[in-house]
Structure formats: C-alpha cells, structure tokens
Gaussian input, Z-matrix of N, CA and C with variables (Angstrom, degrees):
# hf/3-21g

backbone

0 1
 N
 C     1     B1
 C     2     B2     1     A1
 N     3     B3     2     A2     1     D1
 C     4     B4     3     A3     2     D2
 C     5     B5     4     A4     3     D3
 N     6     B6     5     A5     4     D4
 C     7     B7     6     A6     5     D5
 C     8     B8     7     A7     6     D6
 N     9     B9     8     A8     7     D7
 C    10    B10     9     A9     8     D8
 C    11    B11    10    A10     9     D9
 N    12    B12    11    A11    10    D10
 C    13    B13    12    A12    11    D11
 C    14    B14    13    A13    12    D12
 N    15    B15    14    A14    13    D13
 C    16    B16    15    A15    14    D14
 C    17    B17    16    A16    15    D15
 N    18    B18    17    A17    16    D16
 C    19    B19    18    A18    17    D17
 C    20    B20    19    A19    18    D18
 N    21    B21    20    A20    19    D19
 C    22    B22    21    A21    20    D20
 C    23    B23    22    A22    21    D21
 N    24    B24    23    A23    22    D22
 C    25    B25    24    A24    23    D23
 C    26    B26    25    A25    24    D24
 N    27    B27    26    A26    25    D25
 C    28    B28    27    A27    26    D26
 C    29    B29    28    A28    27    D27
 N    30    B30    29    A29    28    D28
 C    31    B31    30    A30    29    D29
 C    32    B32    31    A31    30    D30
 N    33    B33    32    A32    31    D31
 C    34    B34    33    A33    32    D32
 C    35    B35    34    A34    33    D33
 N    36    B36    35    A35    34    D34
 C    37    B37    36    A36    35    D35
 C    38    B38    37    A37    36    D36
 N    39    B39    38    A38    37    D37
 C    40    B40    39    A39    38    D38
 C    41    B41    40    A40    39    D39
 N    42    B42    41    A41    40    D40
 C    43    B43    42    A42    41    D41
 C    44    B44    43    A43    42    D42
 N    45    B45    44    A44    43    D43
 C    46    B46    45    A45    44    D44
 C    47    B47    46    A46    45    D45
 N    48    B48    47    A47    46    D46
 C    49    B49    48    A48    47    D47
 C    50    B50    49    A49    48    D48
 N    51    B51    50    A50    49    D49
 C    52    B52    51    A51    50    D50
 C    53    B53    52    A52    51    D51
 N    54    B54    53    A53    52    D52
 C    55    B55    54    A54    53    D53
 C    56    B56    55    A55    54    D54
 N    57    B57    56    A56    55    D55
 C    58    B58    57    A57    56    D56
 C    59    B59    58    A58    57    D57
 N    60    B60    59    A59    58    D58
 C    61    B61    60    A60    59    D59
 C    62    B62    61    A61    60    D60
 N    63    B63    62    A62    61    D61
 C    64    B64    63    A63    62    D62
 C    65    B65    64    A64    63    D63
 N    66    B66    65    A65    64    D64
 C    67    B67    66    A66    65    D65
 C    68    B68    67    A67    66    D66
 N    69    B69    68    A68    67    D67
 C    70    B70    69    A69    68    D68
 C    71    B71    70    A70    69    D69
 N    72    B72    71    A71    70    D70
 C    73    B73    72    A72    71    D71
 C    74    B74    73    A73    72    D72
 N    75    B75    74    A74    73    D73
 C    76    B76    75    A75    74    D74
 C    77    B77    76    A76    75    D75
 N    78    B78    77    A77    76    D76
 C    79    B79    78    A78    77    D77
 C    80    B80    79    A79    78    D78
 N    81    B81    80    A80    79    D79
 C    82    B82    81    A81    80    D80
 C    83    B83    82    A82    81    D81
 N    84    B84    83    A83    82    D82
 C    85    B85    84    A84    83    D83
 C    86    B86    85    A85    84    D84
 N    87    B87    86    A86    85    D85
 C    88    B88    87    A87    86    D86
 C    89    B89    88    A88    87    D87
 N    90    B90    89    A89    88    D88
 C    91    B91    90    A90    89    D89
 C    92    B92    91    A91    90    D90
 N    93    B93    92    A92    91    D91
 C    94    B94    93    A93    92    D92
 C    95    B95    94    A94    93    D93
 N    96    B96    95    A95    94    D94
 C    97    B97    96    A96    95    D95
 C    98    B98    97    A97    96    D96
 N    99    B99    98    A98    97    D97
 C   100   B100    99    A99    98    D98
 C   101   B101   100   A100    99    D99
 N   102   B102   101   A101   100   D100
 C   103   B103   102   A102   101   D101
 C   104   B104   103   A103   102   D102
 N   105   B105   104   A104   103   D103
 C   106   B106   105   A105   104   D104
 C   107   B107   106   A106   105   D105
 N   108   B108   107   A107   106   D106
 C   109   B109   108   A108   107   D107
 C   110   B110   109   A109   108   D108
 N   111   B111   110   A110   109   D109
 C   112   B112   111   A111   110   D110
 C   113   B113   112   A112   111   D111
 N   114   B114   113   A113   112   D112
 C   115   B115   114   A114   113   D113
 C   116   B116   115   A115   114   D114
 N   117   B117   116   A116   115   D115
 C   118   B118   117   A117   116   D116
 C   119   B119   118   A118   117   D117
 N   120   B120   119   A119   118   D118
 C   121   B121   120   A120   119   D119
 C   122   B122   121   A121   120   D120
 N   123   B123   122   A122   121   D121
 C   124   B124   123   A123   122   D122
 C   125   B125   124   A124   123   D123
 N   126   B126   125   A125   124   D124
 C   127   B127   126   A126   125   D125
 C   128   B128   127   A127   126   D126
 N   129   B129   128   A128   127   D127
 C   130   B130   129   A129   128   D128
 C   131   B131   130   A130   129   D129
 N   132   B132   131   A131   130   D130
 C   133   B133   132   A132   131   D131
 C   134   B134   133   A133   132   D132
 N   135   B135   134   A134   133   D133
 C   136   B136   135   A135   134   D134
 C   137   B137   136   A136   135   D135
 N   138   B138   137   A137   136   D136
 C   139   B139   138   A138   137   D137
 C   140   B140   139   A139   138   D138
 N   141   B141   140   A140   139   D139
 C   142   B142   141   A141   140   D140
 C   143   B143   142   A142   141   D141
 N   144   B144   143   A143   142   D142
 C   145   B145   144   A144   143   D143
 C   146   B146   145   A145   144   D144
 N   147   B147   146   A146   145   D145
 C   148   B148   147   A147   146   D146
 C   149   B149   148   A148   147   D147
 N   150   B150   149   A149   148   D148
 C   151   B151   150   A150   149   D149
 C   152   B152   151   A151   150   D150
 N   153   B153   152   A152   151   D151
 C   154   B154   153   A153   152   D152
 C   155   B155   154   A154   153   D153
 N   156   B156   155   A155   154   D154
 C   157   B157   156   A156   155   D155
 C   158   B158   157   A157   156   D156
 N   159   B159   158   A158   157   D157
 C   160   B160   159   A159   158   D158
 C   161   B161   160   A160   159   D159
 N   162   B162   161   A161   160   D160
 C   163   B163   162   A162   161   D161
 C   164   B164   163   A163   162   D162
 N   165   B165   164   A164   163   D163
 C   166   B166   165   A165   164   D164
 C   167   B167   166   A166   165   D165
 N   168   B168   167   A167   166   D166
 C   169   B169   168   A168   167   D167
 C   170   B170   169   A169   168   D168
 N   171   B171   170   A170   169   D169
 C   172   B172   171   A171   170   D170
 C   173   B173   172   A172   171   D171
 N   174   B174   173   A173   172   D172
 C   175   B175   174   A174   173   D173
 C   176   B176   175   A175   174   D174
 N   177   B177   176   A176   175   D175
 C   178   B178   177   A177   176   D176
 C   179   B179   178   A178   177   D177
 N   180   B180   179   A179   178   D178
 C   181   B181   180   A180   179   D179
 C   182   B182   181   A181   180   D180
 N   183   B183   182   A182   181   D181
 C   184   B184   183   A183   182   D182
 C   185   B185   184   A184   183   D183
 N   186   B186   185   A185   184   D184
 C   187   B187   186   A186   185   D185
 C   188   B188   187   A187   186   D186
 N   189   B189   188   A188   187   D187
 C   190   B190   189   A189   188   D188
 C   191   B191   190   A190   189   D189
 N   192   B192   191   A191   190   D190
 C   193   B193   192   A192   191   D191
 C   194   B194   193   A193   192   D192
 N   195   B195   194   A194   193   D193
 C   196   B196   195   A195   194   D194
 C   197   B197   196   A196   195   D195
 N   198   B198   197   A197   196   D196
 C   199   B199   198   A198   197   D197
 C   200   B200   199   A199   198   D198
 N   201   B201   200   A200   199   D199
 C   202   B202   201   A201   200   D200
 C   203   B203   202   A202   201   D201
 N   204   B204   203   A203   202   D202
 C   205   B205   204   A204   203   D203
 C   206   B206   205   A205   204   D204
 N   207   B207   206   A206   205   D205
 C   208   B208   207   A207   206   D206
 C   209   B209   208   A208   207   D207
 N   210   B210   209   A209   208   D208
 C   211   B211   210   A210   209   D209
 C   212   B212   211   A211   210   D210
 N   213   B213   212   A212   211   D211
 C   214   B214   213   A213   212   D212
 C   215   B215   214   A214   213   D213
 N   216   B216   215   A215   214   D214
 C   217   B217   216   A216   215   D215
 C   218   B218   217   A217   216   D216
 N   219   B219   218   A218   217   D217
 C   220   B220   219   A219   218   D218
 C   221   B221   220   A220   219   D219
 N   222   B222   221   A221   220   D220
 C   223   B223   222   A222   221   D221
 C   224   B224   223   A223   222   D222
 N   225   B225   224   A224   223   D223
 C   226   B226   225   A225   224   D224
 C   227   B227   226   A226   225   D225
 N   228   B228   227   A227   226   D226
 C   229   B229   228   A228   227   D227
 C   230   B230   229   A229   228   D228

   B1=1.4575
   B2=1.5131
   B3=1.3176
   B4=1.4511
   B5=1.5404
   B6=1.3425
   B7=1.4667
   B8=1.5270
   B9=1.3327
   B10=1.4656
   B11=1.5223
   B12=1.3224
   B13=1.4599
   B14=1.5217
   B15=1.3376
   B16=1.4662
   B17=1.5268
   B18=1.3286
   B19=1.4720
   B20=1.5318
   B21=1.3149
   B22=1.4658
   B23=1.5303
   B24=1.3156
   B25=1.4835
   B26=1.5203
   B27=1.3372
   B28=1.4771
   B29=1.5247
   B30=1.3255
   B31=1.4542
   B32=1.5289
   B33=1.3379
   B34=1.4641
   B35=1.5336
   B36=1.3436
   B37=1.4593
   B38=1.5065
   B39=1.3232
   B40=1.4836
   B41=1.5099
   B42=1.3041
   B43=1.4480
   B44=1.5336
   B45=1.3203
   B46=1.4622
   B47=1.5046
   B48=1.3204
   B49=1.4516
   B50=1.5333
   B51=1.3331
   B52=1.4615
   B53=1.5256
   B54=1.3126
   B55=1.4602
   B56=1.5160
   B57=1.3252
   B58=1.4604
   B59=1.5020
   B60=1.3309
   B61=1.4611
   B62=1.5284
   B63=1.2980
   B64=1.4523
   B65=1.5367
   B66=1.3357
   B67=1.4533
   B68=1.5142
   B69=1.3370
   B70=1.4708
   B71=1.5255
   B72=1.3126
   B73=1.4717
   B74=1.4924
   B75=1.3211
   B76=1.4676
   B77=1.5200
   B78=1.3295
   B79=1.4598
   B80=1.5064
   B81=1.3180
   B82=1.4549
   B83=1.5091
   B84=1.3095
   B85=1.4746
   B86=1.5200
   B87=1.3450
   B88=1.4478
   B89=1.5296
   B90=1.3158
   B91=1.4591
   B92=1.5193
   B93=1.3508
   B94=1.4753
   B95=1.5140
   B96=1.3271
   B97=1.4822
   B98=1.5172
   B99=1.3066
   B100=1.4620
   B101=1.5294
   B102=1.3322
   B103=1.4477
   B104=1.5304
   B105=1.3188
   B106=1.4682
   B107=1.5072
   B108=1.3123
   B109=1.4560
   B110=1.5107
   B111=1.3373
   B112=1.4583
   B113=1.5311
   B114=1.3360
   B115=1.4693
   B116=1.4940
   B117=1.3397
   B118=1.4459
   B119=1.5276
   B120=1.3375
   B121=1.4676
   B122=1.5262
   B123=1.3205
   B124=1.4496
   B125=1.5284
   B126=1.3298
   B127=1.4728
   B128=1.5323
   B129=1.3107
   B130=1.4624
   B131=1.5108
   B132=1.3162
   B133=1.4609
   B134=1.5353
   B135=1.2865
   B136=1.4565
   B137=1.5385
   B138=1.3100
   B139=1.4607
   B140=1.5259
   B141=1.3216
   B142=1.4584
   B143=1.5320
   B144=1.3340
   B145=1.4814
   B146=1.5230
   B147=1.3493
   B148=1.4672
   B149=1.4965
   B150=1.3316
   B151=1.4720
   B152=1.5159
   B153=1.3169
   B154=1.4682
   B155=1.5071
   B156=1.3330
   B157=1.4637
   B158=1.5145
   B159=1.3416
   B160=1.4562
   B161=1.5244
   B162=1.3277
   B163=1.4662
   B164=1.5119
   B165=1.3469
   B166=1.4550
   B167=1.5197
   B168=1.3472
   B169=1.4434
   B170=1.5271
   B171=1.3096
   B172=1.4755
   B173=1.5430
   B174=1.2974
   B175=1.4726
   B176=1.5173
   B177=1.3183
   B178=1.4760
   B179=1.5220
   B180=1.3424
   B181=1.4708
   B182=1.5280
   B183=1.3360
   B184=1.4759
   B185=1.5328
   B186=1.3268
   B187=1.4453
   B188=1.5187
   B189=1.3331
   B190=1.4677
   B191=1.5251
   B192=1.3165
   B193=1.4572
   B194=1.5318
   B195=1.3451
   B196=1.4701
   B197=1.5281
   B198=1.3327
   B199=1.4675
   B200=1.5289
   B201=1.3223
   B202=1.4726
   B203=1.5216
   B204=1.3069
   B205=1.4789
   B206=1.5233
   B207=1.3238
   B208=1.4604
   B209=1.5163
   B210=1.3142
   B211=1.4579
   B212=1.5155
   B213=1.3385
   B214=1.4779
   B215=1.5209
   B216=1.3153
   B217=1.4848
   B218=1.5260
   B219=1.3207
   B220=1.4599
   B221=1.5174
   B222=1.3263
   B223=1.4380
   B224=1.5262
   B225=1.3153
   B226=1.4811
   B227=1.5403
   B228=1.2982
   B229=1.4626
   B230=1.4851
   A1=108.26
   A2=117.42
   A3=120.33
   A4=110.20
   A5=115.52
   A6=120.33
   A7=113.31
   A8=117.45
   A9=118.72
   A10=110.91
   A11=118.25
   A12=120.47
   A13=110.73
   A14=117.63
   A15=120.47
   A16=110.92
   A17=116.42
   A18=120.45
   A19=109.67
   A20=116.79
   A21=119.67
   A22=111.31
   A23=116.39
   A24=120.39
   A25=110.21
   A26=117.63
   A27=121.37
   A28=109.67
   A29=116.69
   A30=120.44
   A31=112.42
   A32=117.05
   A33=122.18
   A34=112.82
   A35=116.54
   A36=120.11
   A37=116.05
   A38=118.22
   A39=120.82
   A40=110.04
   A41=117.77
   A42=122.67
   A43=106.77
   A44=117.55
   A45=121.54
   A46=109.67
   A47=116.46
   A48=123.44
   A49=107.86
   A50=113.90
   A51=119.26
   A52=109.40
   A53=116.68
   A54=120.98
   A55=109.24
   A56=118.67
   A57=123.98
   A58=112.90
   A59=118.17
   A60=120.65
   A61=110.92
   A62=119.49
   A63=123.12
   A64=114.14
   A65=116.81
   A66=120.70
   A67=114.83
   A68=117.01
   A69=120.37
   A70=114.63
   A71=118.67
   A72=119.86
   A73=111.20
   A74=115.42
   A75=120.61
   A76=107.80
   A77=115.20
   A78=122.00
   A79=110.37
   A80=115.28
   A81=121.79
   A82=109.25
   A83=116.90
   A84=122.57
   A85=107.63
   A86=116.16
   A87=120.63
   A88=108.60
   A89=116.72
   A90=123.36
   A91=107.43
   A92=117.81
   A93=119.69
   A94=111.79
   A95=116.43
   A96=120.47
   A97=108.52
   A98=116.87
   A99=120.59
   A100=112.85
   A101=119.00
   A102=122.58
   A103=113.40
   A104=117.27
   A105=120.74
   A106=112.72
   A107=117.19
   A108=122.00
   A109=111.41
   A110=117.06
   A111=121.61
   A112=106.47
   A113=116.41
   A114=119.50
   A115=113.09
   A116=118.77
   A117=123.05
   A118=109.70
   A119=117.02
   A120=119.07
   A121=111.24
   A122=116.73
   A123=120.99
   A124=108.88
   A125=114.27
   A126=121.57
   A127=107.23
   A128=115.04
   A129=120.08
   A130=110.35
   A131=115.47
   A132=121.21
   A133=108.52
   A134=116.07
   A135=122.35
   A136=105.66
   A137=116.44
   A138=121.35
   A139=110.52
   A140=116.19
   A141=121.72
   A142=111.15
   A143=116.99
   A144=122.15
   A145=112.37
   A146=117.38
   A147=121.13
   A148=114.36
   A149=117.95
   A150=122.06
   A151=110.51
   A152=117.65
   A153=121.90
   A154=110.19
   A155=115.91
   A156=122.27
   A157=109.97
   A158=118.13
   A159=118.79
   A160=110.22
   A161=116.40
   A162=121.93
   A163=111.10
   A164=116.07
   A165=121.90
   A166=106.79
   A167=118.15
   A168=120.65
   A169=114.00
   A170=116.38
   A171=121.35
   A172=107.65
   A173=116.47
   A174=120.02
   A175=110.56
   A176=116.48
   A177=120.09
   A178=111.25
   A179=117.13
   A180=121.40
   A181=111.23
   A182=116.38
   A183=120.41
   A184=111.87
   A185=117.36
   A186=121.91
   A187=114.53
   A188=116.46
   A189=121.23
   A190=111.34
   A191=116.38
   A192=121.18
   A193=111.66
   A194=114.73
   A195=119.45
   A196=113.05
   A197=117.20
   A198=121.08
   A199=110.82
   A200=116.15
   A201=120.48
   A202=109.36
   A203=116.76
   A204=120.84
   A205=110.76
   A206=113.15
   A207=122.00
   A208=104.73
   A209=118.43
   A210=120.62
   A211=111.72
   A212=114.67
   A213=122.14
   A214=107.21
   A215=117.14
   A216=118.84
   A217=109.23
   A218=117.74
   A219=120.25
   A220=108.28
   A221=116.10
   A222=119.94
   A223=111.34
   A224=117.63
   A225=119.77
   A226=109.76
   A227=116.03
   A228=122.12
   A229=109.22
   D1=155.37
   D2=179.53
   D3=-92.91
   D4=177.82
   D5=-173.91
   D6=-62.79
   D7=-35.70
   D8=-179.43
   D9=-63.07
   D10=-38.95
   D11=176.50
   D12=-71.49
   D13=-35.06
   D14=177.26
   D15=-64.28
   D16=-39.93
   D17=178.69
   D18=-65.57
   D19=-41.97
   D20=177.19
   D21=-63.26
   D22=-39.72
   D23=177.13
   D24=-61.24
   D25=-40.88
   D26=177.20
   D27=-59.93
   D28=-44.09
   D29=-178.52
   D30=-65.73
   D31=-23.81
   D32=176.94
   D33=-87.10
   D34=-1.03
   D35=176.77
   D36=100.63
   D37=3.57
   D38=178.14
   D39=-86.03
   D40=152.79
   D41=166.58
   D42=-85.77
   D43=152.75
   D44=177.73
   D45=-134.11
   D46=158.81
   D47=176.85
   D48=-153.74
   D49=172.71
   D50=175.86
   D51=-113.83
   D52=144.24
   D53=175.92
   D54=-59.48
   D55=-37.79
   D56=-179.91
   D57=-60.13
   D58=-23.59
   D59=-179.18
   D60=-77.26
   D61=-10.42
   D62=174.80
   D63=57.33
   D64=36.63
   D65=178.41
   D66=78.41
   D67=8.90
   D68=-176.46
   D69=-88.24
   D70=8.06
   D71=177.59
   D72=179.21
   D73=157.69
   D74=173.09
   D75=-144.52
   D76=149.87
   D77=-177.65
   D78=-102.31
   D79=144.70
   D80=172.60
   D81=-139.70
   D82=158.99
   D83=178.22
   D84=-99.75
   D85=128.25
   D86=177.02
   D87=-101.69
   D88=125.84
   D89=177.29
   D90=-103.11
   D91=115.37
   D92=-178.02
   D93=-62.89
   D94=146.58
   D95=171.84
   D96=-104.07
   D97=-175.08
   D98=-174.80
   D99=-66.54
   D100=-18.83
   D101=179.56
   D102=-94.66
   D103=-3.27
   D104=-176.88
   D105=-80.78
   D106=144.86
   D107=172.83
   D108=-75.48
   D109=-23.33
   D110=175.73
   D111=-77.86
   D112=143.72
   D113=-178.17
   D114=-112.83
   D115=-12.94
   D116=179.45
   D117=-125.58
   D118=154.50
   D119=174.52
   D120=-60.20
   D121=149.34
   D122=177.61
   D123=-147.75
   D124=159.05
   D125=-178.94
   D126=-96.99
   D127=136.43
   D128=173.25
   D129=-129.09
   D130=158.98
   D131=178.05
   D132=-110.85
   D133=138.29
   D134=171.71
   D135=-103.64
   D136=118.51
   D137=-177.06
   D138=-78.89
   D139=172.47
   D140=178.36
   D141=-59.62
   D142=-26.76
   D143=179.10
   D144=-81.92
   D145=-4.80
   D146=-177.27
   D147=87.98
   D148=4.33
   D149=177.58
   D150=-77.93
   D151=144.97
   D152=179.63
   D153=-119.38
   D154=132.35
   D155=176.68
   D156=-142.99
   D157=150.20
   D158=174.92
   D159=-57.91
   D160=151.46
   D161=-173.31
   D162=-134.59
   D163=141.06
   D164=171.14
   D165=-127.95
   D166=141.16
   D167=-177.46
   D168=-71.46
   D169=144.51
   D170=172.63
   D171=-84.76
   D172=173.15
   D173=174.78
   D174=-59.44
   D175=-41.84
   D176=179.55
   D177=-62.33
   D178=-39.83
   D179=177.72
   D180=-64.37
   D181=-42.77
   D182=-178.61
   D183=-63.68
   D184=-34.21
   D185=-175.11
   D186=-95.82
   D187=-6.24
   D188=-176.82
   D189=-72.71
   D190=151.84
   D191=175.53
   D192=-122.82
   D193=26.66
   D194=179.66
   D195=-110.04
   D196=24.70
   D197=177.69
   D198=-74.22
   D199=148.04
   D200=174.81
   D201=-146.00
   D202=159.23
   D203=-178.82
   D204=-95.09
   D205=153.35
   D206=176.16
   D207=-130.92
   D208=122.46
   D209=-178.86
   D210=-82.61
   D211=99.21
   D212=177.14
   D213=-131.91
   D214=151.64
   D215=174.76
   D216=-71.34
   D217=155.54
   D218=174.19
   D219=-60.77
   D220=133.30
   D221=-176.29
   D222=-85.34
   D223=131.12
   D224=179.45
   D225=-77.31
   D226=155.24
   D227=173.85
   D228=-113.47

C-alpha cells in the first residue's frame, strides 16, 4: 500500500510499518487527552528497542508502496 493508505490506516487506529524497515519500527497515531501538552494528533515511531519518538516521513517513505498495517491497540502514554 502507498503512504496515503498508510496515513488513512493510522487515522483508523491501525499501526503501520514498511517492509523496507525489516521489522525495526512501527508507526502509531497518538491522540492527545486533556492532560497532554500536545494539542493535536501526531505520528510516532516505536523502535525495535521499544523507544517511542515523534516521526516525520522521508521522501523515500512518502513515495514507497511497501506499507502494511499491523493491528495493535492505540498505545497509552
């Protein structure tokens, strides 16, 4: 699937990743709650080590067609 479908999948609550990442990360959408300092939803990546950081797509990510969904619940912070 391409990035536009991956973004839509994120908005529906799925995690997504790329085949090219070789299992080294997955993306999820974080929806801020009333106690969050963030005010808008944002995408973060969970690394193979379990670390989470905000994420922005590279040109290669935007143009890739190897995205796939992973059914996981939204992770709480």
